[in-house]
TIVEXLO-311208 format. One line per field, with one value per residue (C-alpha): residue in one letter; x negated, y negated, z negated. Coordinates in steps of 0.25 Angstrom, whole numbers, padded with zeros to 4 digits, always signed. Example, Ala and Ser with C-alpha at 12.3 -4.5 7.8 and 13.67 -1.06 7.14 Angstrom:
2
rest = A/S
X = -0049/-0055
Y = +0018/+0004
Z = -0031/-0029
END
This chain:
738
rest = M/R/Q/R/R/T/Q/H/G/L/W/T/T/G/F/R/C/P/S/D/A/N/T/V/E/M/V/L/K/V/R/G/K/R/V/L/L/L/L/R/V/P/R/W/G/R/F/L/V/L/G/A/L/A/G/V/A/G/G/V/A/A/A/A/F/E/W/G/L/I/H/G/S/Q/F/L/A/G/R/F/T/H/L/G/S/A/G/I/L/N/F/R/W/G/V/L/L/L/P/A/L/G/G/L/V/S/G/I/V/V/R/L/L/C/P/E/A/L/G/H/G/T/D/V/L/V/R/A/F/H/H/G/L/G/R/L/H/V/K/A/P/L/V/K/A/A/A/A/V/W/V/I/A/C/G/G/S/A/G/P/E/G/P/I/A/A/L/G/A/A/I/G/S/S/L/G/R/I/F/G/V/T/P/R/E/Q/R/I/L/L/I/A/G/C/G/A/G/I/G/A/I/F/Q/C/P/L/G/G/A/L/F/A/A/S/V/L/Y/R/E/P/E/F/E/A/D/A/I/V/P/A/V/V/S/S/V/L/G/Y/S/A/F/M/F/F/C/G/F/G/E/H/M/L/R/G/A/T/E/L/A/F/T/S/P/V/E/L/I/P/Y/T/L/L/G/L/L/C/G/G/V/S/I/F/F/S/Q/C/M/S/T/V/E/K/W/W/L/P/W/S/R/L/P/R/W/L/A/P/A/I/G/G/L/A/T/G/G/L/A/C/L/L/P/Q/V/M/D/G/Q/Y/R/F/V/Q/N/A/M/T/L/P/A/A/A/P/H/F/F/G/D/V/S/T/I/N/W/W/W/W/A/A/I/F/A/A/V/A/L/A/K/C/V/A/T/G/L/T/V/G/S/G/A/S/G/G/V/L/G/P/C/V/F/I/G/G/T/V/G/A/C/L/G/A/L/C/E/A/A/Y/P/G/T/F/P/E/G/L/R/E/A/L/I/P/V/G/M/G/G/V/L/A/A/S/M/R/T/P/L/A/A/I/V/M/V/M/E/M/T/G/S/Y/G/L/I/V/P/L/M/L/V/C/V/S/A/Y/V/V/G/R/P/W/G/L/N/H/E/Q/V/R/S/S/A/E/S/P/A/H/A/G/D/A/V/V/H/I/L/E/S/W/R/V/G/Q/L/L/E/R/D/W/T/P/V/V/G/P/E/T/P/L/A/E/L/L/R/Q/T/Q/Y/G/T/R/P/V/F/A/V/A/R/G/K/E/L/F/G/L/I/S/T/A/E/I/L/R/N/T/E/E/P/Q/L/G/D/V/V/I/A/M/D/M/M/T/E/G/V/S/T/V/Y/P/D/D/S/V/Y/E/A/L/N/Q/F/S/R/S/N/Q/D/V/L/P/V/V/S/R/D/S/D/R/R/W/L/G/M/L/T/R/E/R/V/F/K/K/V/R/R/H/V/G/E/M/E/R/S/V/L/R/E/H/H/G/L/A/A/I/E/R/E/G/Q/F/H/E/L/L/T/G/L/V/P/A/R/E/H/E/L/Q/R/L/L/V/P/I/Q/A/I/G/K/S/L/R/E/G/S/F/R/N/E/Y/G/V/Q/V/V/A/I/E/Q/P/D/G/A/L/Q/C/P/P/D/V/D/T/P/L/R/T/D/Q/R/L/I/A/L/V/Q/I/H/E/D/V/S/S/I/A/S/E/G/M/S/S/A/A/H/D
X = +0189/+0177/+0170/+0164/+0156/+0161/+0160/+0172/+0170/+0171/+0185/+0188/+0198/+0205/+0213/+0225/+0234/+0244/+0248/+0263/+0264/+0269/+0257/+0243/+0235/+0222/+0219/+0209/+0201/+0196/+0189/+0195/+0210/+0218/+0225/+0234/+0235/+0248/+0250/+0264/+0264/+0273/+0273/+0269/+0259/+0245/+0252/+0252/+0239/+0232/+0242/+0238/+0223/+0226/+0233/+0223/+0213/+0221/+0222/+0209/+0205/+0216/+0210/+0197/+0201/+0208/+0198/+0189/+0199/+0202/+0187/+0184/+0195/+0191/+0174/+0176/+0191/+0195/+0183/+0188/+0202/+0215/+0221/+0235/+0236/+0244/+0233/+0231/+0219/+0209/+0196/+0184/+0173/+0175/+0189/+0187/+0175/+0178/+0189/+0179/+0168/+0179/+0182/+0170/+0162/+0177/+0174/+0160/+0162/+0175/+0167/+0154/+0160/+0174/+0175/+0187/+0196/+0208/+0220/+0223/+0227/+0241/+0239/+0229/+0235/+0248/+0241/+0232/+0246/+0254/+0240/+0229/+0234/+0234/+0219/+0213/+0199/+0196/+0182/+0189/+0201/+0189/+0181/+0193/+0198/+0184/+0183/+0198/+0193/+0183/+0193/+0202/+0193/+0187/+0200/+0206/+0220/+0222/+0227/+0222/+0235/+0230/+0216/+0221/+0234/+0224/+0213/+0223/+0229/+0215/+0211/+0225/+0221/+0206/+0212/+0221/+0208/+0202/+0210/+0213/+0228/+0237/+0238/+0251/+0249/+0237/+0246/+0253/+0241/+0238/+0252/+0250/+0237/+0242/+0252/+0241/+0235/+0248/+0252/+0239/+0235/+0252/+0254/+0266/+0267/+0280/+0279/+0265/+0269/+0282/+0273/+0264/+0275/+0283/+0271/+0269/+0282/+0289/+0303/+0305/+0301/+0293/+0285/+0294/+0282/+0270/+0279/+0279/+0262/+0263/+0269/+0260/+0248/+0255/+0257/+0243/+0237/+0242/+0242/+0226/+0224/+0233/+0222/+0211/+0218/+0228/+0243/+0244/+0256/+0264/+0262/+0270/+0272/+0286/+0293/+0297/+0306/+0311/+0326/+0337/+0349/+0358/+0362/+0360/+0345/+0348/+0347/+0333/+0330/+0334/+0328/+0315/+0317/+0318/+0307/+0297/+0300/+0296/+0283/+0279/+0281/+0272/+0263/+0263/+0261/+0248/+0241/+0246/+0241/+0226/+0225/+0231/+0227/+0217/+0207/+0206/+0206/+0195/+0188/+0180/+0173/+0181/+0172/+0170/+0186/+0189/+0178/+0186/+0201/+0194/+0189/+0203/+0210/+0198/+0203/+0219/+0215/+0209/+0223/+0230/+0221/+0231/+0231/+0216/+0225/+0225/+0229/+0244/+0239/+0248/+0257/+0259/+0258/+0270/+0280/+0274/+0268/+0275/+0280/+0266/+0261/+0274/+0266/+0256/+0261/+0264/+0269/+0283/+0287/+0295/+0290/+0290/+0297/+0295/+0280/+0279/+0288/+0277/+0264/+0271/+0274/+0262/+0255/+0263/+0260/+0244/+0244/+0250/+0240/+0229/+0232/+0233/+0218/+0211/+0219/+0220/+0208/+0203/+0199/+0201/+0214/+0229/+0241/+0250/+0244/+0248/+0260/+0264/+0259/+0264/+0279/+0277/+0275/+0284/+0294/+0288/+0289/+0304/+0307/+0301/+0310/+0322/+0318/+0315/+0329/+0337/+0333/+0339/+0349/+0343/+0341/+0329/+0317/+0321/+0308/+0300/+0308/+0305/+0290/+0291/+0301/+0295/+0281/+0290/+0295/+0285/+0278/+0290/+0290/+0276/+0273/+0287/+0290/+0302/+0304/+0291/+0290/+0301/+0295/+0282/+0286/+0295/+0283/+0271/+0279/+0289/+0299/+0311/+0322/+0319/+0323/+0335/+0328/+0316/+0326/+0332/+0319/+0310/+0320/+0325/+0310/+0304/+0317/+0312/+0297/+0296/+0293/+0280/+0275/+0260/+0258/+0257/+0251/+0266/+0274/+0291/+0295/+0290/+0297/+0285/+0274/+0264/+0262/+0278/+0278/+0280/+0287/+0300/+0290/+0281/+0295/+0299/+0286/+0287/+0301/+0298/+0289/+0279/+0287/+0298/+0289/+0280/+0277/+0279/+0277/+0264/+0258/+0245/+0240/+0227/+0221/+0206/+0199/+0208/+0195/+0194/+0199/+0213/+0216/+0211/+0222/+0235/+0231/+0242/+0241/+0244/+0244/+0233/+0236/+0230/+0228/+0231/+0220/+0229/+0233/+0247/+0250/+0235/+0229/+0215/+0213/+0216/+0211/+0214/+0211/+0197/+0192/+0197/+0191/+0177/+0175/+0179/+0165/+0161/+0170/+0160/+0165/+0180/+0180/+0170/+0174/+0187/+0197/+0192/+0179/+0186/+0196/+0197/+0197/+0202/+0214/+0223/+0235/+0250/+0260/+0275/+0280/+0271/+0277/+0273/+0267/+0257/+0256/+0254/+0242/+0235/+0235/+0229/+0217/+0215/+0218/+0223/+0234/+0241/+0242/+0243/+0256/+0253/+0261/+0257/+0257/+0243/+0243/+0245/+0252/+0251/+0265/+0263/+0258/+0262/+0259/+0257/+0265/+0275/+0276/+0275/+0288/+0296/+0291/+0295/+0307/+0311/+0306/+0315/+0327/+0325/+0322/+0337/+0343/+0336/+0342/+0356/+0356/+0350/+0353/+0344/+0332/+0336/+0329/+0316/+0317/+0320/+0308/+0299/+0303/+0301/+0286/+0284/+0286/+0280/+0265/+0268/+0266/+0276/+0265/+0270/+0276/+0265/+0255/+0256/+0248/+0236/+0226/+0212/+0200/+0188/+0180/+0166/+0162/+0169/+0164/+0155/+0162/+0173/+0187/+0182/+0170/+0177/+0186/+0197/+0208/+0199/+0189/+0200/+0214/+0219/+0222/+0217/+0227/+0221/+0211/+0213/+0203/+0199/+0207/+0220/+0220/+0224/+0215/+0226/+0223/+0210/+0196/+0190/+0177/+0173/+0166/+0176/+0171/+0174/+0182/+0191/+0205/+0211/+0226/+0229/+0238/+0234/+0241/+0252/+0247/+0233/+0228/+0219/+0208/+0206/+0206/+0196/+0187/+0185/+0184/+0196/+0205/+0218/+0217/+0214/+0200/+0203
Y = +0028/+0023/+0009/+0003/-0012/-0020/-0034/-0039/-0033/-0020/-0012/+0001/+0010/+0022/+0033/+0042/+0052/+0056/+0072/+0068/+0055/+0048/+0039/+0040/+0027/+0020/+0009/-0003/-0011/-0025/-0034/-0030/-0030/-0017/-0015/-0002/+0005/+0015/+0027/+0033/+0047/+0058/+0067/+0079/+0070/+0074/+0090/+0088/+0083/+0094/+0105/+0099/+0100/+0115/+0118/+0113/+0122/+0134/+0133/+0132/+0144/+0151/+0149/+0154/+0165/+0170/+0168/+0175/+0186/+0187/+0187/+0198/+0208/+0208/+0210/+0221/+0227/+0226/+0232/+0247/+0245/+0238/+0234/+0230/+0244/+0256/+0265/+0274/+0284/+0275/+0283/+0273/+0269/+0255/+0256/+0265/+0256/+0242/+0239/+0245/+0236/+0222/+0228/+0229/+0215/+0209/+0215/+0211/+0197/+0194/+0203/+0193/+0179/+0178/+0192/+0184/+0185/+0194/+0198/+0194/+0181/+0178/+0184/+0174/+0161/+0166/+0168/+0155/+0148/+0155/+0157/+0149/+0135/+0135/+0137/+0147/+0143/+0145/+0153/+0168/+0164/+0160/+0171/+0182/+0175/+0179/+0192/+0195/+0193/+0202/+0213/+0209/+0208/+0222/+0227/+0228/+0227/+0212/+0198/+0187/+0177/+0181/+0176/+0164/+0161/+0162/+0155/+0143/+0142/+0141/+0129/+0121/+0125/+0118/+0106/+0104/+0106/+0095/+0086/+0090/+0093/+0100/+0115/+0112/+0107/+0115/+0126/+0119/+0118/+0132/+0137/+0126/+0131/+0146/+0140/+0135/+0148/+0159/+0147/+0146/+0161/+0167/+0155/+0153/+0138/+0138/+0153/+0151/+0139/+0145/+0159/+0151/+0146/+0158/+0169/+0165/+0172/+0184/+0179/+0170/+0157/+0145/+0136/+0124/+0114/+0119/+0122/+0108/+0107/+0123/+0119/+0107/+0115/+0127/+0119/+0113/+0126/+0132/+0120/+0122/+0137/+0134/+0124/+0132/+0147/+0140/+0142/+0155/+0164/+0171/+0184/+0193/+0189/+0189/+0189/+0175/+0182/+0190/+0187/+0192/+0196/+0206/+0209/+0224/+0220/+0218/+0233/+0235/+0223/+0227/+0240/+0232/+0224/+0236/+0242/+0229/+0229/+0243/+0241/+0230/+0237/+0248/+0239/+0232/+0247/+0248/+0237/+0239/+0255/+0250/+0236/+0243/+0257/+0260/+0250/+0252/+0267/+0267/+0256/+0251/+0238/+0227/+0225/+0239/+0241/+0233/+0243/+0255/+0250/+0246/+0260/+0265/+0255/+0257/+0274/+0269/+0261/+0273/+0279/+0266/+0255/+0244/+0242/+0234/+0224/+0211/+0203/+0210/+0214/+0228/+0220/+0210/+0222/+0231/+0223/+0229/+0241/+0252/+0246/+0245/+0258/+0268/+0281/+0278/+0292/+0303/+0304/+0299/+0288/+0280/+0272/+0281/+0272/+0282/+0283/+0268/+0266/+0277/+0269/+0255/+0263/+0268/+0254/+0249/+0256/+0259/+0243/+0244/+0254/+0247/+0233/+0238/+0246/+0233/+0222/+0228/+0234/+0220/+0216/+0203/+0199/+0199/+0206/+0195/+0198/+0215/+0211/+0205/+0215/+0226/+0219/+0220/+0234/+0237/+0230/+0236/+0251/+0249/+0242/+0257/+0264/+0257/+0259/+0274/+0277/+0268/+0266/+0253/+0252/+0238/+0224/+0225/+0217/+0223/+0230/+0218/+0211/+0220/+0217/+0202/+0205/+0215/+0205/+0195/+0207/+0213/+0200/+0195/+0208/+0209/+0194/+0192/+0179/+0183/+0168/+0165/+0179/+0175/+0162/+0168/+0177/+0169/+0160/+0170/+0179/+0168/+0177/+0166/+0172/+0184/+0175/+0183/+0197/+0190/+0184/+0199/+0207/+0198/+0194/+0211/+0215/+0206/+0210/+0225/+0223/+0210/+0220/+0223/+0211/+0210/+0197/+0201/+0188/+0182/+0179/+0181/+0166/+0151/+0154/+0165/+0156/+0150/+0140/+0135/+0137/+0122/+0118/+0114/+0104/+0099/+0096/+0088/+0080/+0078/+0071/+0061/+0048/+0043/+0031/+0039/+0042/+0028/+0024/+0007/+0002/+0008/+0001/+0005/-0008/-0015/-0026/-0025/-0033/-0025/-0022/-0007/-0012/-0018/-0003/+0006/-0005/-0003/+0013/+0018/+0031/+0043/+0039/+0041/+0029/+0027/+0011/+0006/-0006/-0016/-0031/-0031/-0023/-0021/-0008/-0006/+0008/+0016/+0019/+0032/+0033/+0041/+0028/+0022/+0033/+0034/+0018/+0021/+0026/+0012/+0004/-0010/-0009/-0010/-0025/-0024/-0012/-0017/-0010/-0012/-0003/+0009/+0010/+0021/+0015/+0020/+0030/+0038/+0031/+0035/+0028/+0027/+0033/+0046/+0058/+0064/+0076/+0068/+0061/+0072/+0077/+0062/+0066/+0079/+0074/+0061/+0067/+0054/+0055/+0041/+0037/+0023/+0021/+0010/+0003/+0008/-0006/-0012/-0019/-0006/-0012/-0001/+0000/+0012/+0026/+0038/+0048/+0062/+0063/+0054/+0067/+0077/+0073/+0071/+0084/+0091/+0086/+0089/+0103/+0105/+0099/+0109/+0121/+0116/+0118/+0131/+0138/+0131/+0139/+0151/+0156/+0168/+0157/+0152/+0168/+0162/+0147/+0152/+0162/+0151/+0142/+0152/+0155/+0140/+0140/+0151/+0147/+0133/+0128/+0115/+0106/+0101/+0089/+0083/+0086/+0082/+0089/+0080/+0081/+0078/+0073/+0083/+0074/+0071/+0079/+0091/+0091/+0103/+0112/+0122/+0121/+0129/+0122/+0108/+0111/+0102/+0105/+0101/+0090/+0083/+0088/+0093/+0107/+0111/+0119/+0118/+0111/+0105/+0106/+0097/+0104/+0102/+0116/+0119/+0131/+0135/+0141/+0133/+0140/+0139/+0141/+0134/+0120/+0107/+0098/+0083/+0087/+0093/+0091/+0095/+0099/+0098/+0096/+0083/+0076/+0065/+0054/+0054/+0042/+0040/+0033/+0045/+0053/+0044/+0044/+0060/+0060/+0065/+0059/+0063/+0055/+0062/+0062/+0051
Z = -0037/-0028/-0026/-0016/-0014/-0001/+0005/-0001/-0015/-0023/-0021/-0026/-0020/-0028/-0021/-0030/-0025/-0036/-0034/-0036/-0033/-0017/-0017/-0013/-0018/-0016/-0025/-0018/-0029/-0020/-0031/-0043/-0037/-0037/-0022/-0023/-0009/-0010/+0000/-0001/+0005/+0002/-0012/-0003/+0006/+0001/+0001/+0018/+0019/+0010/+0018/+0031/+0027/+0023/+0035/+0044/+0037/+0035/+0050/+0053/+0044/+0051/+0065/+0059/+0054/+0066/+0076/+0066/+0066/+0082/+0084/+0075/+0077/+0091/+0087/+0076/+0075/+0090/+0095/+0090/+0094/+0100/+0087/+0097/+0102/+0096/+0098/+0085/+0081/+0085/+0077/+0078/+0067/+0070/+0067/+0056/+0049/+0053/+0044/+0032/+0037/+0037/+0023/+0017/+0021/+0016/+0003/+0002/+0008/-0002/-0014/-0012/-0009/-0017/-0025/-0033/-0020/-0023/-0015/-0001/+0005/+0001/-0012/-0016/-0013/-0021/-0031/-0031/-0030/-0042/-0053/-0047/-0046/-0031/-0031/-0019/-0017/-0002/-0003/-0007/+0004/+0013/+0011/+0012/+0025/+0032/+0027/+0032/+0047/+0044/+0038/+0048/+0060/+0056/+0055/+0043/+0040/+0034/+0041/+0041/+0037/+0022/+0020/+0028/+0020/+0008/+0015/+0019/+0003/+0000/+0009/+0004/-0011/-0010/-0003/-0016/-0025/-0016/-0019/-0032/-0031/-0042/-0043/-0039/-0026/-0025/-0024/-0014/-0004/-0007/+0000/+0011/+0014/+0015/+0024/+0033/+0033/+0037/+0045/+0053/+0055/+0057/+0065/+0058/+0052/+0045/+0041/+0035/+0026/+0022/+0020/+0010/+0002/+0001/-0001/-0015/-0020/-0020/-0019/-0006/-0012/-0006/-0013/-0010/-0012/-0002/+0010/+0016/+0014/+0018/+0031/+0034/+0031/+0040/+0052/+0051/+0049/+0061/+0070/+0066/+0067/+0081/+0086/+0085/+0089/+0099/+0100/+0104/+0103/+0093/+0087/+0094/+0110/+0112/+0100/+0104/+0113/+0102/+0095/+0087/+0096/+0091/+0076/+0080/+0076/+0062/+0060/+0064/+0059/+0043/+0045/+0048/+0036/+0027/+0034/+0034/+0019/+0016/+0025/+0018/+0004/+0008/+0014/-0002/-0007/+0004/-0003/-0017/-0016/-0011/-0022/-0033/-0032/-0022/-0027/-0040/-0038/-0030/-0038/-0027/-0027/-0021/-0009/-0004/-0006/+0005/+0014/+0010/+0014/+0026/+0029/+0025/+0035/+0046/+0046/+0046/+0058/+0065/+0065/+0068/+0072/+0071/+0057/+0061/+0068/+0062/+0072/+0074/+0088/+0088/+0081/+0094/+0103/+0096/+0103/+0117/+0115/+0114/+0129/+0133/+0129/+0131/+0134/+0121/+0115/+0122/+0137/+0137/+0148/+0136/+0125/+0111/+0102/+0090/+0092/+0092/+0080/+0072/+0078/+0072/+0060/+0058/+0061/+0050/+0039/+0044/+0043/+0029/+0023/+0032/+0024/+0010/+0013/+0019/+0011/-0001/-0003/-0004/+0011/+0014/+0024/+0019/+0021/+0029/+0042/+0040/+0036/+0049/+0057/+0048/+0050/+0064/+0066/+0056/+0067/+0078/+0071/+0070/+0084/+0088/+0081/+0084/+0099/+0097/+0088/+0095/+0108/+0116/+0105/+0100/+0108/+0115/+0109/+0096/+0094/+0097/+0087/+0076/+0076/+0071/+0064/+0056/+0054/+0046/+0038/+0032/+0030/+0021/+0013/+0009/+0010/+0002/+0011/+0019/+0024/+0029/+0035/+0045/+0049/+0048/+0059/+0068/+0069/+0072/+0082/+0086/+0084/+0081/+0087/+0077/+0064/+0059/+0058/+0054/+0041/+0040/+0041/+0033/+0022/+0020/+0019/+0010/+0001/+0003/+0002/-0009/-0021/-0013/-0007/-0005/-0011/-0027/-0031/-0028/-0040/-0039/-0038/-0042/-0055/-0058/-0053/-0062/-0051/-0054/-0069/-0071/-0060/-0068/-0076/-0066/-0056/-0068/-0070/-0056/-0056/-0067/-0065/-0074/-0076/-0082/-0093/-0094/-0108/-0103/-0117/-0121/-0134/-0135/-0126/-0129/-0122/-0115/-0124/-0139/-0149/-0153/-0168/-0163/-0155/-0168/-0174/-0164/-0166/-0176/-0183/-0176/-0164/-0151/-0143/-0128/-0128/-0115/-0110/-0103/-0101/-0096/-0086/-0082/-0088/-0091/-0097/-0108/-0123/-0131/-0145/-0140/-0134/-0149/-0158/-0151/-0155/-0169/-0173/-0174/-0181/-0178/-0164/-0166/-0163/-0152/-0143/-0135/-0128/-0115/-0118/-0123/-0112/-0103/-0087/-0076/-0082/-0073/-0070/-0065/-0059/-0061/-0053/-0052/-0057/-0073/-0067/-0058/-0073/-0079/-0070/-0071/-0087/-0084/-0075/-0083/-0099/-0103/-0112/-0104/-0091/-0087/-0078/-0069/-0056/-0043/-0036/-0035/-0048/-0057/-0067/-0080/-0084/-0095/-0100/-0098/-0108/-0110/-0122/-0115/-0103/-0114/-0119/-0108/-0101/-0116/-0116/-0103/-0105/-0117/-0109/-0099/-0110/-0115/-0102/-0100/-0113/-0110/-0096/-0100/-0116/-0114/-0116/-0130/-0135/-0129/-0134/-0148/-0147/-0143/-0154/-0164/-0160/-0157/-0173/-0178/-0169/-0175/-0162/-0168/-0178/-0190/-0192/-0199/-0188/-0173/-0162/-0155/-0147/-0150/-0146/-0151/-0163/-0161/-0172/-0167/-0154/-0152/-0163/-0164/-0171/-0181/-0185/-0183/-0193/-0186/-0198/-0210/-0203/-0195/-0202/-0187/-0182/-0168/-0161/-0146/-0137/-0126/-0115/-0106/-0094/-0105/-0108/-0123/-0131/-0139/-0150/-0150/-0148/-0165/-0160/-0146/-0147/-0145/-0134/-0132/-0120/-0126/-0135/-0150/-0150/-0166/-0177/-0182/-0194/-0190/-0201/-0195/-0189/-0177/-0187/-0195/-0183/-0177/-0188/-0189/-0174/-0170/-0160/-0151/-0141/-0127/-0120/-0108
END
């Protein structure tokens, strides 16, 4: 809330945007009168706004990355070799040492600026989604993206797409932190940012959104809640990228003319799917060998390993310079190279397709090894680009083999069509994203007429290579993801409205002038009342047992202190049509045991109270019903249920009848003392079983030697017949902190 003095008097404005409501509200006070302005927006409206911001930022970052990559490659690797040619055996000192220099600089920069950064781009964001609450800071992806430009410009075998995907995801996650969204919403923004980065750098807006929503899982599954924000973010990211880089041509010139024209073509396409799956397995083994075997065996420092990997890549590039290509020039030329250079080998007058098949096969396998040496050793860069490159050369190899073995048998243009289809095959198998790979390749190359063979090759390659994918952080399905552990309960809580659990007849109600003595008389034994200070439907504040007990230390104040003096003003409130899930978030943020429920109109009439206990009982009852339904459907789970009941009785988790579990304030006399020093059982007659920290975390069993603080609560077994007055006299309270 903020206040400002104007010529018309004092006015106050407030703003609130509930996480799960359809209303953004603004409260305006003019001369003490409240005016409520309501703006109705869709439930996912802010996802679109934040996703749009992430998209624009991701597109600009991709454009800057592309600019640095183009100019850096021309200035460094491009000075020593022509990366798009079919030439081989080109030994030059620059070709040998430049990748090592790129790896060395990358290792030192990452070691100094973000030593905690591990993994390539997609692995980083997948780990953040499943295990990091969607939190991904910008620093590490930004440093690794800048280092990746240097690595690729120096001829390292890595791709630019992975670092941009991680950077876009980090931008989306950071926007979520700035605007204070929930972990669930932050994960959605993480995916939206990734979609923007992929959609921009690959120039495939729809494919980027689908890739970001599906790369999280090994099975063909999408993060459904994130698809709409990811599409918006990817479209704007692509548009921002094109604004700076221009609306250029597709990756493969002439691919728009290609089409599936004959069922006979299904034979080589089926072979291509199997071949792409096999090559993706080899690619994965190259990465795994360097990461899990060579690095631990060599015991090299993390900052030095990329330089050694780069040196090995440089040695391989002296044989096949094409492995230094990070911008798909060789793949782009693969459609026309055989016809342009028919006499490249020997003195024959026709194209030697066997030789071209050998060249394409050698480049594909060498690229797998070089990428493993570069990215696997820890140099900055991604594996998405190499997947596309390798798939294109695999398709070119099979096309050359078909022409060599069966000249004139297959339709004209099949050899060229196998190149974009092969791109999708290796991408689908290595990233485990078959549906996204189909769309991405069609958008990147413009080969919309090849959708049938793309479907066949991507799915078959995925089936073959799925167990050996490159993303080790992927989980099998959403059922195994910690991010979806509570989906069943969360969906139920989102469907319940506060009005369904509202306690309209809230009995502990007092007027603003009620004295302390009257409050004590109304406090019943064994209860923890929260008094509402109200007059009619106008609520002024709340008084918890903690406030009452603080004022009982001086008995003479009983008739002097009134409710208005003790109450807490400005308490958090909820509306009847808010979801219970949002109400629980409000409980967590405000640390209150009850939430007043008020109407949405300008009067904000007090309607009743929502209590933690009411929500807990409702959830417990519903979970019990679900459990009984599961046991009826799946009889084998009954054994687990019986075992759980046995352990519950054995460990004594169920309190005895004469006790109840309560949340207590730390007594004044015990502050600074440990549980052992406080002797709670003898001094207060309670058994402390856990300590609740300020953030809500429970320490169970409690640490008996750590001094207690005022911001902690004690979870204890208390005798039911003990009343509030006796607890107050001993300095204990079962009320919650406000």
